[in-house]
CHARMM-style PDB file with segment names, atoms N, HN, CA, C and O in Angstrom:
ATOM      1  N   MET     1      10.082 -11.886  -9.027  1.00  0.00      PROA
ATOM      2  CA  MET     1       8.819 -12.166  -8.860  1.00  0.00      PROA
ATOM      3  C   MET     1       8.112 -11.040  -9.182  1.00  0.00      PROA
ATOM      4  O   MET     1       8.812 -10.043  -9.358  1.00  0.00      PROA
ATOM      5  N   LEU     2       6.644 -10.869  -9.343  1.00  0.00      PROA
ATOM      6  HN  LEU     2       6.074 -11.679  -9.201  1.00  0.00      PROA
ATOM      7  CA  LEU     2       5.933  -9.799  -9.956  1.00  0.00      PROA
ATOM      8  C   LEU     2       4.423 -10.022  -8.910  1.00  0.00      PROA
ATOM      9  O   LEU     2       3.739 -11.020  -8.687  1.00  0.00      PROA
ATOM     10  N   LEU     3       4.344  -8.892  -8.536  1.00  0.00      PROA
ATOM     11  HN  LEU     3       4.900  -8.081  -8.717  1.00  0.00      PROA
ATOM     12  CA  LEU     3       2.905  -8.673  -7.807  1.00  0.00      PROA
ATOM     13  C   LEU     3       2.426  -8.198  -8.404  1.00  0.00      PROA
ATOM     14  O   LEU     3       3.028  -7.485  -9.206  1.00  0.00      PROA
ATOM     15  N   LEU     4       1.093  -8.270  -8.413  1.00  0.00      PROA
ATOM     16  HN  LEU     4       0.604  -8.849  -7.761  1.00  0.00      PROA
ATOM     17  CA  LEU     4      -0.346  -7.766  -9.360  1.00  0.00      PROA
ATOM     18  C   LEU     4      -0.767  -7.036  -8.368  1.00  0.00      PROA
ATOM     19  O   LEU     4      -0.425  -7.715  -7.399  1.00  0.00      PROA
ATOM     20  N   LYS     5      -1.321  -6.036  -7.931  1.00  0.00      PROA
ATOM     21  HN  LYS     5      -1.598  -5.485  -8.718  1.00  0.00      PROA
ATOM     22  CA  LYS     5      -2.125  -5.385  -6.333  1.00  0.00      PROA
ATOM     23  C   LYS     5      -3.498  -5.194  -7.063  1.00  0.00      PROA
ATOM     24  O   LYS     5      -3.356  -5.219  -8.285  1.00  0.00      PROA
ATOM     25  N   ASN     6      -4.566  -5.042  -6.718  1.00  0.00      PROA
ATOM     26  HN  ASN     6      -4.682  -5.021  -5.725  1.00  0.00      PROA
ATOM     27  CA  ASN     6      -6.205  -4.726  -6.897  1.00  0.00      PROA
ATOM     28  C   ASN     6      -6.360  -4.688  -8.488  1.00  0.00      PROA
ATOM     29  O   ASN     6      -6.771  -3.733  -9.147  1.00  0.00      PROA
ATOM     30  N   ALA     7      -5.866  -6.166  -9.049  1.00  0.00      PROA
ATOM     31  HN  ALA     7      -5.532  -6.942  -8.513  1.00  0.00      PROA
ATOM     32  CA  ALA     7      -6.761  -6.322 -10.517  1.00  0.00      PROA
ATOM     33  C   ALA     7      -7.443  -7.251 -10.085  1.00  0.00      PROA
ATOM     34  O   ALA     7      -7.308  -8.073  -9.179  1.00  0.00      PROA
ATOM     35  N   THR     8      -8.760  -6.870 -11.398  1.00  0.00      PROA
ATOM     36  HN  THR     8      -8.870  -6.202 -12.134  1.00  0.00      PROA
ATOM     37  CA  THR     8     -10.048  -7.098 -11.589  1.00  0.00      PROA
ATOM     38  C   THR     8      -9.677  -8.127 -12.480  1.00  0.00      PROA
ATOM     39  O   THR     8      -9.293  -7.912 -13.630  1.00  0.00      PROA
ATOM     40  N   ILE     9      -9.807  -9.451 -11.868  1.00  0.00      PROA
ATOM     41  HN  ILE     9     -10.118  -9.625 -10.934  1.00  0.00      PROA
ATOM     42  CA  ILE     9     -10.193 -10.775 -12.458  1.00  0.00      PROA
ATOM     43  C   ILE     9     -11.517 -10.665 -13.745  1.00  0.00      PROA
ATOM     44  O   ILE     9     -12.437  -9.897 -13.461  1.00  0.00      PROA
ATOM     45  N   VAL    10     -11.587 -11.261 -14.835  1.00  0.00      PROA
ATOM     46  HN  VAL    10     -10.840 -11.884 -15.065  1.00  0.00      PROA
ATOM     47  CA  VAL    10     -11.940 -11.527 -16.531  1.00  0.00      PROA
ATOM     48  C   VAL    10     -11.940 -12.757 -16.108  1.00  0.00      PROA
ATOM     49  O   VAL    10     -10.806 -13.224 -16.208  1.00  0.00      PROA
ATOM     50  N   ASP    11     -12.878 -13.680 -15.575  1.00  0.00      PROA
ATOM     51  HN  ASP    11     -13.800 -13.301 -15.493  1.00  0.00      PROA
ATOM     52  CA  ASP    11     -12.905 -15.121 -16.550  1.00  0.00      PROA
ATOM     53  C   ASP    11     -14.505 -16.089 -16.033  1.00  0.00      PROA
ATOM     54  O   ASP    11     -14.946 -16.666 -15.040  1.00  0.00      PROA
ATOM     55  N   PRO    12     -14.868 -15.809 -17.293  1.00  0.00      PROA
ATOM     56  CA  PRO    12     -16.383 -16.175 -16.385  1.00  0.00      PROA
ATOM     57  C   PRO    12     -16.852 -17.407 -16.396  1.00  0.00      PROA
ATOM     58  O   PRO    12     -18.004 -17.759 -16.141  1.00  0.00      PROA
ATOM     59  N   GLY    13     -15.322 -18.513 -16.902  1.00  0.00      PROA
ATOM     60  HN  GLY    13     -14.386 -18.228 -17.110  1.00  0.00      PROA
ATOM     61  CA  GLY    13     -15.419 -19.502 -15.832  1.00  0.00      PROA
ATOM     62  C   GLY    13     -15.330 -19.852 -14.567  1.00  0.00      PROA
ATOM     63  O   GLY    13     -15.917 -20.762 -13.982  1.00  0.00      PROA
ATOM     64  N   SER    14     -14.421 -18.939 -14.096  1.00  0.00      PROA
ATOM     65  HN  SER    14     -13.944 -18.200 -14.571  1.00  0.00      PROA
ATOM     66  CA  SER    14     -14.097 -19.286 -13.147  1.00  0.00      PROA
ATOM     67  C   SER    14     -15.251 -17.905 -11.506  1.00  0.00      PROA
ATOM     68  O   SER    14     -15.787 -16.802 -11.611  1.00  0.00      PROA
ATOM     69  N   LYS    15     -15.090 -18.809 -10.398  1.00  0.00      PROA
ATOM     70  HN  LYS    15     -14.654 -19.705 -10.312  1.00  0.00      PROA
ATOM     71  CA  LYS    15     -15.464 -18.125  -9.180  1.00  0.00      PROA
ATOM     72  C   LYS    15     -15.084 -16.623  -8.433  1.00  0.00      PROA
ATOM     73  O   LYS    15     -15.417 -16.083  -7.378  1.00  0.00      PROA
ATOM     74  N   LEU    16     -14.304 -16.305  -9.445  1.00  0.00      PROA
ATOM     75  HN  LEU    16     -14.033 -16.743 -10.302  1.00  0.00      PROA
ATOM     76  CA  LEU    16     -13.163 -15.692  -9.181  1.00  0.00      PROA
ATOM     77  C   LEU    16     -13.635 -13.985 -10.515  1.00  0.00      PROA
ATOM     78  O   LEU    16     -12.900 -12.999 -10.568  1.00  0.00      PROA
ATOM     79  N   ASN    17     -14.564 -14.087 -11.118  1.00  0.00      PROA
ATOM     80  HN  ASN    17     -15.161 -14.888 -11.075  1.00  0.00      PROA
ATOM     81  CA  ASN    17     -14.951 -13.490 -12.261  1.00  0.00      PROA
ATOM     82  C   ASN    17     -15.691 -12.290 -11.354  1.00  0.00      PROA
ATOM     83  O   ASN    17     -16.573 -12.370 -10.499  1.00  0.00      PROA
ATOM     84  N   GLY    18     -14.852 -10.973 -11.984  1.00  0.00      PROA
ATOM     85  HN  GLY    18     -14.136 -10.908 -12.679  1.00  0.00      PROA
ATOM     86  CA  GLY    18     -15.380  -9.777 -11.794  1.00  0.00      PROA
ATOM     87  C   GLY    18     -14.840  -9.382 -10.013  1.00  0.00      PROA
ATOM     88  O   GLY    18     -15.234  -8.370  -9.434  1.00  0.00      PROA
ATOM     89  N   LYS    19     -13.783 -10.531  -9.305  1.00  0.00      PROA
ATOM     90  HN  LYS    19     -13.463 -11.353  -9.775  1.00  0.00      PROA
ATOM     91  CA  LYS    19     -13.577  -9.975  -8.369  1.00  0.00      PROA
ATOM     92  C   LYS    19     -12.034  -9.121  -8.093  1.00  0.00      PROA
ATOM     93  O   LYS    19     -10.932  -9.418  -8.555  1.00  0.00      PROA
ATOM     94  N   ARG    20     -12.301  -8.277  -7.422  1.00  0.00      PROA
ATOM     95  HN  ARG    20     -13.196  -8.035  -7.047  1.00  0.00      PROA
ATOM     96  CA  ARG    20     -10.614  -7.648  -7.438  1.00  0.00      PROA
ATOM     97  C   ARG    20      -9.780  -9.006  -5.663  1.00  0.00      PROA
ATOM     98  O   ARG    20      -9.963  -9.638  -4.623  1.00  0.00      PROA
ATOM     99  N   ARG    21      -8.797  -8.463  -6.862  1.00  0.00      PROA
ATOM    100  HN  ARG    21      -8.648  -7.949  -7.707  1.00  0.00      PROA
ATOM    101  CA  ARG    21      -7.656  -9.569  -6.146  1.00  0.00      PROA
ATOM    102  C   ARG    21      -5.980  -9.238  -6.205  1.00  0.00      PROA
ATOM    103  O   ARG    21      -5.440  -8.930  -7.268  1.00  0.00      PROA
ATOM    104  N   ASP    22      -5.456  -9.313  -5.301  1.00  0.00      PROA
ATOM    105  HN  ASP    22      -5.894  -9.563  -4.437  1.00  0.00      PROA
ATOM    106  CA  ASP    22      -3.524  -9.774  -5.730  1.00  0.00      PROA
ATOM    107  C   ASP    22      -3.036 -10.739  -5.986  1.00  0.00      PROA
ATOM    108  O   ASP    22      -2.847 -11.670  -5.203  1.00  0.00      PROA
ATOM    109  N   ILE    23      -2.617 -10.676  -7.627  1.00  0.00      PROA
ATOM    110  HN  ILE    23      -2.772  -9.920  -8.263  1.00  0.00      PROA
ATOM    111  CA  ILE    23      -1.715 -11.885  -8.048  1.00  0.00      PROA
ATOM    112  C   ILE    23      -0.122 -12.427  -8.091  1.00  0.00      PROA
ATOM    113  O   ILE    23       0.505 -12.066  -9.087  1.00  0.00      PROA
ATOM    114  N   LEU    24       0.464 -13.106  -7.289  1.00  0.00      PROA
ATOM    115  HN  LEU    24      -0.045 -13.399  -6.480  1.00  0.00      PROA
ATOM    116  CA  LEU    24       1.606 -13.368  -6.905  1.00  0.00      PROA
ATOM    117  C   LEU    24       2.334 -14.125  -8.392  1.00  0.00      PROA
ATOM    118  O   LEU    24       1.934 -15.264  -8.634  1.00  0.00      PROA
ATOM    119  N   ILE    25       3.221 -13.601  -9.219  1.00  0.00      PROA
ATOM    120  HN  ILE    25       3.546 -12.676  -9.023  1.00  0.00      PROA
ATOM    121  CA  ILE    25       3.575 -14.393 -10.678  1.00  0.00      PROA
ATOM    122  C   ILE    25       5.107 -14.857  -9.884  1.00  0.00      PROA
ATOM    123  O   ILE    25       5.939 -14.156  -9.307  1.00  0.00      PROA
ATOM    124  N   GLN    26       5.063 -16.181 -10.111  1.00  0.00      PROA
ATOM    125  HN  GLN    26       4.387 -16.750 -10.580  1.00  0.00      PROA
ATOM    126  CA  GLN    26       7.578 -16.196  -9.735  1.00  0.00      PROA
ATOM    127  C   GLN    26       7.075 -17.400 -10.751  1.00  0.00      PROA
ATOM    128  O   GLN    26       6.102 -18.155 -10.747  1.00  0.00      PROA
ATOM    129  N   GLY    27       8.487 -17.165 -11.835  1.00  0.00      PROA
ATOM    130  HN  GLY    27       9.277 -16.552 -11.839  1.00  0.00      PROA
ATOM    131  CA  GLY    27       8.862 -18.155 -12.394  1.00  0.00      PROA
ATOM    132  C   GLY    27       7.763 -18.028 -13.766  1.00  0.00      PROA
ATOM    133  O   GLY    27       7.487 -19.060 -14.378  1.00  0.00      PROA
ATOM    134  N   GLY    28       7.334 -17.072 -14.074  1.00  0.00      PROA
ATOM    135  HN  GLY    28       7.558 -16.233 -13.577  1.00  0.00      PROA
ATOM    136  CA  GLY    28       6.948 -16.810 -14.845  1.00  0.00      PROA
ATOM    137  C   GLY    28       5.064 -17.638 -15.049  1.00  0.00      PROA
ATOM    138  O   GLY    28       4.421 -17.895 -16.068  1.00  0.00      PROA
ATOM    139  N   LYS    29       4.777 -17.800 -13.766  1.00  0.00      PROA
ATOM    140  HN  LYS    29       5.298 -17.592 -12.939  1.00  0.00      PROA
ATOM    141  CA  LYS    29       3.601 -18.906 -13.592  1.00  0.00      PROA
ATOM    142  C   LYS    29       2.733 -17.851 -12.116  1.00  0.00      PROA
ATOM    143  O   LYS    29       3.341 -17.052 -11.403  1.00  0.00      PROA
ATOM    144  N   ILE    30       1.509 -18.123 -12.033  1.00  0.00      PROA
ATOM    145  HN  ILE    30       1.016 -18.772 -12.613  1.00  0.00      PROA
ATOM    146  CA  ILE    30       0.625 -17.756 -11.145  1.00  0.00      PROA
ATOM    147  C   ILE    30       1.093 -18.167  -9.745  1.00  0.00      PROA
ATOM    148  O   ILE    30       0.522 -19.242  -9.563  1.00  0.00      PROA
ATOM    149  N   HSD    31       1.803 -17.899  -8.691  1.00  0.00      PROA
ATOM    150  HN  HSD    31       2.267 -17.026  -8.838  1.00  0.00      PROA
ATOM    151  CA  HSD    31       2.191 -18.662  -7.580  1.00  0.00      PROA
ATOM    152  C   HSD    31       0.417 -18.544  -6.755  1.00  0.00      PROA
ATOM    153  O   HSD    31      -0.330 -19.389  -6.259  1.00  0.00      PROA
ATOM    154  N   SER    32       0.334 -17.173  -6.943  1.00  0.00      PROA
ATOM    155  HN  SER    32       0.940 -16.488  -7.346  1.00  0.00      PROA
ATOM    156  CA  SER    32      -1.371 -17.782  -5.783  1.00  0.00      PROA
ATOM    157  C   SER    32      -2.140 -16.050  -5.986  1.00  0.00      PROA
ATOM    158  O   SER    32      -1.619 -14.969  -6.260  1.00  0.00      PROA
ATOM    159  N   ILE    33      -3.270 -16.363  -5.763  1.00  0.00      PROA
ATOM    160  HN  ILE    33      -3.693 -17.241  -5.540  1.00  0.00      PROA
ATOM    161  CA  ILE    33      -4.122 -15.123  -6.251  1.00  0.00      PROA
ATOM    162  C   ILE    33      -4.653 -15.303  -4.651  1.00  0.00      PROA
ATOM    163  O   ILE    33      -4.833 -16.426  -4.180  1.00  0.00      PROA
ATOM    164  N   LYS    34      -4.870 -14.136  -3.917  1.00  0.00      PROA
ATOM    165  HN  LYS    34      -4.725 -13.223  -4.299  1.00  0.00      PROA
ATOM    166  CA  LYS    34      -5.580 -13.881  -3.030  1.00  0.00      PROA
ATOM    167  C   LYS    34      -6.318 -12.208  -2.422  1.00  0.00      PROA
ATOM    168  O   LYS    34      -6.010 -11.029  -2.596  1.00  0.00      PROA
ATOM    169  N   THR    35      -6.836 -12.553  -2.059  1.00  0.00      PROA
ATOM    170  HN  THR    35      -7.086 -13.511  -1.917  1.00  0.00      PROA
ATOM    171  CA  THR    35      -7.483 -11.126  -1.658  1.00  0.00      PROA
ATOM    172  C   THR    35      -6.733  -9.916  -1.264  1.00  0.00      PROA
ATOM    173  O   THR    35      -7.130  -8.805  -1.613  1.00  0.00      PROA
ATOM    174  N   LYS    36      -5.299 -10.136  -0.308  1.00  0.00      PROA
ATOM    175  HN  LYS    36      -4.976 -11.039  -0.024  1.00  0.00      PROA
ATOM    176  CA  LYS    36      -4.410  -9.288  -0.251  1.00  0.00      PROA
ATOM    177  C   LYS    36      -2.844  -9.853   0.316  1.00  0.00      PROA
ATOM    178  O   LYS    36      -2.673 -10.518   1.337  1.00  0.00      PROA
ATOM    179  N   ILE    37      -2.051  -9.512  -0.396  1.00  0.00      PROA
ATOM    180  HN  ILE    37      -2.190  -8.972  -1.226  1.00  0.00      PROA
ATOM    181  CA  ILE    37      -0.994 -10.395  -0.695  1.00  0.00      PROA
ATOM    182  C   ILE    37       0.261  -9.261  -0.291  1.00  0.00      PROA
ATOM    183  O   ILE    37       0.467  -8.322  -1.059  1.00  0.00      PROA
ATOM    184  N   GLU    38       1.259  -9.460   1.252  1.00  0.00      PROA
ATOM    185  HN  GLU    38       1.091 -10.223   1.876  1.00  0.00      PROA
ATOM    186  CA  GLU    38       1.833  -8.082   1.789  1.00  0.00      PROA
ATOM    187  C   GLU    38       2.932  -7.996   0.412  1.00  0.00      PROA
ATOM    188  O   GLU    38       3.245  -9.052  -0.138  1.00  0.00      PROA
ATOM    189  N   SER    39       3.347  -7.003   0.033  1.00  0.00      PROA
ATOM    190  HN  SER    39       3.093  -6.146   0.480  1.00  0.00      PROA
ATOM    191  CA  SER    39       4.424  -6.846  -0.602  1.00  0.00      PROA
ATOM    192  C   SER    39       5.367  -7.642  -0.438  1.00  0.00      PROA
ATOM    193  O   SER    39       5.910  -7.843   0.648  1.00  0.00      PROA
ATOM    194  N   ALA    40       5.764  -8.363  -1.856  1.00  0.00      PROA
ATOM    195  HN  ALA    40       5.323  -8.200  -2.738  1.00  0.00      PROA
ATOM    196  CA  ALA    40       6.771  -9.457  -1.730  1.00  0.00      PROA
ATOM    197  C   ALA    40       8.265  -8.865  -2.737  1.00  0.00      PROA
ATOM    198  O   ALA    40       8.017  -8.038  -3.614  1.00  0.00      PROA
ATOM    199  N   LYS    41       9.572  -9.271  -2.575  1.00  0.00      PROA
ATOM    200  HN  LYS    41       9.774  -9.943  -1.862  1.00  0.00      PROA
ATOM    201  CA  LYS    41      10.639  -8.991  -3.413  1.00  0.00      PROA
ATOM    202  C   LYS    41      10.324  -9.061  -4.785  1.00  0.00      PROA
ATOM    203  O   LYS    41       9.776 -10.028  -5.315  1.00  0.00      PROA
ATOM    204  N   GLY    42      10.748  -7.816  -5.472  1.00  0.00      PROA
ATOM    205  HN  GLY    42      11.194  -7.031  -5.041  1.00  0.00      PROA
ATOM    206  CA  GLY    42      10.595  -7.403  -6.985  1.00  0.00      PROA
ATOM    207  C   GLY    42       9.498  -6.564  -7.347  1.00  0.00      PROA
ATOM    208  O   GLY    42       9.455  -5.435  -6.858  1.00  0.00      PROA
ATOM    209  N   SER    43       8.824  -6.852  -7.938  1.00  0.00      PROA
ATOM    210  HN  SER    43       8.859  -7.769  -8.334  1.00  0.00      PROA
ATOM    211  CA  SER    43       8.035  -5.374  -8.456  1.00  0.00      PROA
ATOM    212  C   SER    43       7.065  -5.989  -8.520  1.00  0.00      PROA
ATOM    213  O   SER    43       6.762  -7.125  -8.883  1.00  0.00      PROA
ATOM    214  N   THR    44       5.928  -4.039  -7.626  1.00  0.00      PROA
ATOM    215  HN  THR    44       6.174  -3.116  -7.331  1.00  0.00      PROA
ATOM    216  CA  THR    44       4.733  -4.290  -7.548  1.00  0.00      PROA
ATOM    217  C   THR    44       4.038  -3.311  -8.474  1.00  0.00      PROA
ATOM    218  O   THR    44       3.973  -2.084  -8.401  1.00  0.00      PROA
ATOM    219  N   TRP    45       3.656  -3.951  -9.150  1.00  0.00      PROA
ATOM    220  HN  TRP    45       3.709  -4.948  -9.210  1.00  0.00      PROA
ATOM    221  CA  TRP    45       2.533  -3.373  -9.844  1.00  0.00      PROA
ATOM    222  C   TRP    45       0.923  -3.141  -9.586  1.00  0.00      PROA
ATOM    223  O   TRP    45       0.284  -4.187  -9.476  1.00  0.00      PROA
ATOM    224  N   ASP    46       0.182  -1.916  -9.475  1.00  0.00      PROA
ATOM    225  HN  ASP    46       0.702  -1.066  -9.564  1.00  0.00      PROA
ATOM    226  CA  ASP    46      -0.992  -1.218  -8.987  1.00  0.00      PROA
ATOM    227  C   ASP    46      -1.542  -1.039  -9.925  1.00  0.00      PROA
ATOM    228  O   ASP    46      -1.488  -0.041 -10.643  1.00  0.00      PROA
ATOM    229  N   LEU    47      -2.329  -2.254 -10.097  1.00  0.00      PROA
ATOM    230  HN  LEU    47      -2.373  -3.065  -9.513  1.00  0.00      PROA
ATOM    231  CA  LEU    47      -3.255  -2.595 -11.320  1.00  0.00      PROA
ATOM    232  C   LEU    47      -5.130  -1.939 -11.014  1.00  0.00      PROA
ATOM    233  O   LEU    47      -5.993  -2.219 -11.846  1.00  0.00      PROA
ATOM    234  N   THR    48      -5.338  -1.436 -10.259  1.00  0.00      PROA
ATOM    235  HN  THR    48      -4.637  -1.209  -9.583  1.00  0.00      PROA
ATOM    236  CA  THR    48      -6.617  -0.159  -9.814  1.00  0.00      PROA
ATOM    237  C   THR    48      -6.900   0.068 -11.209  1.00  0.00      PROA
ATOM    238  O   THR    48      -6.327   0.449 -12.230  1.00  0.00      PROA
ATOM    239  N   GLY    49      -7.875  -0.276 -10.870  1.00  0.00      PROA
ATOM    240  HN  GLY    49      -8.340  -0.587 -10.041  1.00  0.00      PROA
ATOM    241  CA  GLY    49      -8.863   0.647 -12.774  1.00  0.00      PROA
ATOM    242  C   GLY    49      -8.826  -0.508 -13.749  1.00  0.00      PROA
ATOM    243  O   GLY    49      -9.649  -0.498 -14.664  1.00  0.00      PROA
ATOM    244  N   ALA    50      -7.873  -1.600 -13.641  1.00  0.00      PROA
ATOM    245  HN  ALA    50      -7.205  -1.608 -12.898  1.00  0.00      PROA
ATOM    246  CA  ALA    50      -7.500  -2.607 -14.644  1.00  0.00      PROA
ATOM    247  C   ALA    50      -7.976  -4.167 -14.477  1.00  0.00      PROA
ATOM    248  O   ALA    50      -8.078  -4.813 -13.435  1.00  0.00      PROA
ATOM    249  N   CYS    51      -8.240  -4.579 -15.859  1.00  0.00      PROA
ATOM    250  HN  CYS    51      -8.157  -4.053 -16.706  1.00  0.00      PROA
ATOM    251  CA  CYS    51      -8.730  -6.105 -15.493  1.00  0.00      PROA
ATOM    252  C   CYS    51      -6.881  -7.117 -16.134  1.00  0.00      PROA
ATOM    253  O   CYS    51      -5.884  -6.641 -16.676  1.00  0.00      PROA
ATOM    254  N   VAL    52      -7.215  -8.617 -15.695  1.00  0.00      PROA
ATOM    255  HN  VAL    52      -8.025  -9.004 -15.255  1.00  0.00      PROA
ATOM    256  CA  VAL    52      -6.251  -9.357 -16.140  1.00  0.00      PROA
ATOM    257  C   VAL    52      -7.417 -10.394 -16.664  1.00  0.00      PROA
ATOM    258  O   VAL    52      -8.527 -10.213 -16.163  1.00  0.00      PROA
ATOM    259  N   SER    53      -7.295 -11.369 -17.536  1.00  0.00      PROA
ATOM    260  HN  SER    53      -6.393 -11.516 -17.943  1.00  0.00      PROA
ATOM    261  CA  SER    53      -7.393 -12.281 -18.060  1.00  0.00      PROA
ATOM    262  C   SER    53      -6.856 -13.686 -18.805  1.00  0.00      PROA
ATOM    263  O   SER    53      -5.815 -13.900 -18.184  1.00  0.00      PROA
ATOM    264  N   ILE    54      -6.962 -14.522 -19.574  1.00  0.00      PROA
ATOM    265  HN  ILE    54      -7.808 -14.348 -20.078  1.00  0.00      PROA
ATOM    266  CA  ILE    54      -6.697 -15.508 -20.193  1.00  0.00      PROA
ATOM    267  C   ILE    54      -6.787 -14.931 -21.396  1.00  0.00      PROA
ATOM    268  O   ILE    54      -7.744 -14.182 -21.593  1.00  0.00      PROA
ATOM    269  N   GLY    55      -5.857 -15.147 -22.401  1.00  0.00      PROA
ATOM    270  HN  GLY    55      -5.080 -15.755 -22.241  1.00  0.00      PROA
ATOM    271  CA  GLY    55      -6.210 -15.543 -24.138  1.00  0.00      PROA
ATOM    272  C   GLY    55      -5.848 -14.210 -24.748  1.00  0.00      PROA
ATOM    273  O   GLY    55      -6.175 -14.212 -25.935  1.00  0.00      PROA
ATOM    274  N   TRP    56      -5.317 -13.120 -24.389  1.00  0.00      PROA
ATOM    275  HN  TRP    56      -5.052 -13.118 -23.425  1.00  0.00      PROA
ATOM    276  CA  TRP    56      -5.002 -11.589 -24.766  1.00  0.00      PROA
ATOM    277  C   TRP    56      -3.885 -12.022 -25.973  1.00  0.00      PROA
ATOM    278  O   TRP    56      -3.002 -12.804 -25.620  1.00  0.00      PROA
ATOM    279  N   MET    57      -3.886 -11.699 -26.931  1.00  0.00      PROA
ATOM    280  HN  MET    57      -4.603 -11.064 -27.218  1.00  0.00      PROA
ATOM    281  CA  MET    57      -2.904 -11.449 -27.871  1.00  0.00      PROA
ATOM    282  C   MET    57      -3.085 -10.134 -28.892  1.00  0.00      PROA
ATOM    283  O   MET    57      -4.075  -9.446 -29.143  1.00  0.00      PROA
ATOM    284  N   ASP    58      -1.550 -10.075 -29.428  1.00  0.00      PROA
ATOM    285  HN  ASP    58      -0.746 -10.633 -29.224  1.00  0.00      PROA
ATOM    286  CA  ASP    58      -2.088  -8.824 -30.936  1.00  0.00      PROA
ATOM    287  C   ASP    58      -2.068  -9.551 -31.860  1.00  0.00      PROA
ATOM    288  O   ASP    58      -1.180 -10.306 -32.257  1.00  0.00      PROA
ATOM    289  N   ILE    59      -3.808  -9.184 -32.523  1.00  0.00      PROA
ATOM    290  HN  ILE    59      -4.529  -8.570 -32.201  1.00  0.00      PROA
ATOM    291  CA  ILE    59      -3.962  -9.523 -33.543  1.00  0.00      PROA
ATOM    292  C   ILE    59      -3.358  -8.406 -35.088  1.00  0.00      PROA
ATOM    293  O   ILE    59      -3.733  -8.347 -36.258  1.00  0.00      PROA
ATOM    294  N   ALA    60      -2.571  -7.871 -34.502  1.00  0.00      PROA
ATOM    295  HN  ALA    60      -2.267  -7.919 -33.550  1.00  0.00      PROA
ATOM    296  CA  ALA    60      -1.822  -7.090 -35.408  1.00  0.00      PROA
ATOM    297  C   ALA    60      -0.929  -7.116 -35.752  1.00  0.00      PROA
ATOM    298  O   ALA    60      -0.423  -6.201 -36.401  1.00  0.00      PROA
ATOM    299  N   THR    61      -0.250  -8.426 -35.385  1.00  0.00      PROA
ATOM    300  HN  THR    61      -0.662  -9.170 -34.858  1.00  0.00      PROA
ATOM    301  CA  THR    61       0.950  -8.472 -35.720  1.00  0.00      PROA
ATOM    302  C   THR    61       1.432  -9.022 -37.181  1.00  0.00      PROA
ATOM    303  O   THR    61       0.976 -10.008 -37.761  1.00  0.00      PROA
ATOM    304  N   GLN    62       2.333  -8.260 -37.576  1.00  0.00      PROA
ATOM    305  HN  GLN    62       2.704  -7.460 -37.105  1.00  0.00      PROA
ATOM    306  CA  GLN    62       2.881  -8.528 -38.706  1.00  0.00      PROA
ATOM    307  C   GLN    62       4.362  -9.245 -39.305  1.00  0.00      PROA
ATOM    308  O   GLN    62       5.452  -8.673 -39.301  1.00  0.00      PROA
ATOM    309  N   VAL    63       4.114 -10.541 -39.778  1.00  0.00      PROA
ATOM    310  HN  VAL    63       3.229 -11.006 -39.781  1.00  0.00      PROA
ATOM    311  CA  VAL    63       4.630 -11.590 -39.974  1.00  0.00      PROA
ATOM    312  C   VAL    63       5.380 -11.667 -41.252  1.00  0.00      PROA
ATOM    313  O   VAL    63       4.914 -11.948 -42.356  1.00  0.00      PROA
ATOM    314  N   GLY    64       6.540 -11.394 -40.963  1.00  0.00      PROA
ATOM    315  HN  GLY    64       6.918 -11.166 -40.066  1.00  0.00      PROA
ATOM    316  CA  GLY    64       7.226 -11.641 -43.155  1.00  0.00      PROA
ATOM    317  C   GLY    64       8.674 -11.395 -42.935  1.00  0.00      PROA
ATOM    318  O   GLY    64       9.136 -11.047 -41.848  1.00  0.00      PROA
ATOM    319  N   ASP    65       9.359 -11.586 -43.995  1.00  0.00      PROA
ATOM    320  HN  ASP    65       8.983 -11.868 -44.878  1.00  0.00      PROA
ATOM    321  CA  ASP    65      11.109 -11.238 -44.038  1.00  0.00      PROA
ATOM    322  C   ASP    65      11.820 -10.428 -43.590  1.00  0.00      PROA
ATOM    323  O   ASP    65      12.622 -11.360 -43.524  1.00  0.00      PROA
ATOM    324  N   PRO    66      12.369  -9.572 -43.189  1.00  0.00      PROA
ATOM    325  CA  PRO    66      13.123  -8.203 -43.065  1.00  0.00      PROA
ATOM    326  C   PRO    66      13.225  -7.470 -44.551  1.00  0.00      PROA
ATOM    327  O   PRO    66      13.665  -7.935 -45.602  1.00  0.00      PROA
ATOM    328  N   GLY    67      12.817  -6.517 -44.348  1.00  0.00      PROA
ATOM    329  HN  GLY    67      12.459  -6.139 -43.494  1.00  0.00      PROA
ATOM    330  CA  GLY    67      12.310  -5.570 -45.741  1.00  0.00      PROA
ATOM    331  C   GLY    67      10.972  -6.050 -46.614  1.00  0.00      PROA
ATOM    332  O   GLY    67      11.044  -5.522 -47.724  1.00  0.00      PROA
ATOM    333  N   LEU    68      10.278  -6.529 -46.541  1.00  0.00      PROA
ATOM    334  HN  LEU    68      10.219  -6.957 -45.639  1.00  0.00      PROA
ATOM    335  CA  LEU    68       9.320  -7.072 -46.487  1.00  0.00      PROA
ATOM    336  C   LEU    68       9.186  -7.119 -48.200  1.00  0.00      PROA
ATOM    337  O   LEU    68       8.816  -6.369 -49.104  1.00  0.00      PROA
ATOM    338  N   GLU    69       9.760  -8.560 -48.030  1.00  0.00      PROA
ATOM    339  HN  GLU    69      10.061  -9.169 -47.296  1.00  0.00      PROA
ATOM    340  CA  GLU    69      10.184  -8.540 -49.538  1.00  0.00      PROA
ATOM    341  C   GLU    69       8.454  -9.914 -49.813  1.00  0.00      PROA
ATOM    342  O   GLU    69       7.924 -10.816 -49.163  1.00  0.00      PROA
ATOM    343  N   HSD    70       8.287  -9.366 -50.880  1.00  0.00      PROA
ATOM    344  HN  HSD    70       8.717  -8.634 -51.408  1.00  0.00      PROA
ATOM    345  CA  HSD    70       7.459 -10.316 -51.809  1.00  0.00      PROA
ATOM    346  C   HSD    70       7.018 -11.162 -52.893  1.00  0.00      PROA
ATOM    347  OT1 HSD    70       5.907 -11.692 -52.850  1.00  0.00      PROA
TER     348      HSD     70
END
């Protein structure tokens, strides 16, 4: 279980866009998003000043055979 505290949500299609909320993640999926979630078992991260959004990926990832054989 992971609790993200004070995360600013970035999702233009959502009524939560730009709002600061707590996000509880269980089993790798979002379980709840609320104004305040009390401490849960597991890890708690304070994300004050940070944003969460959908669709992030590392576009600089290099894929290839070990040793970079060409």
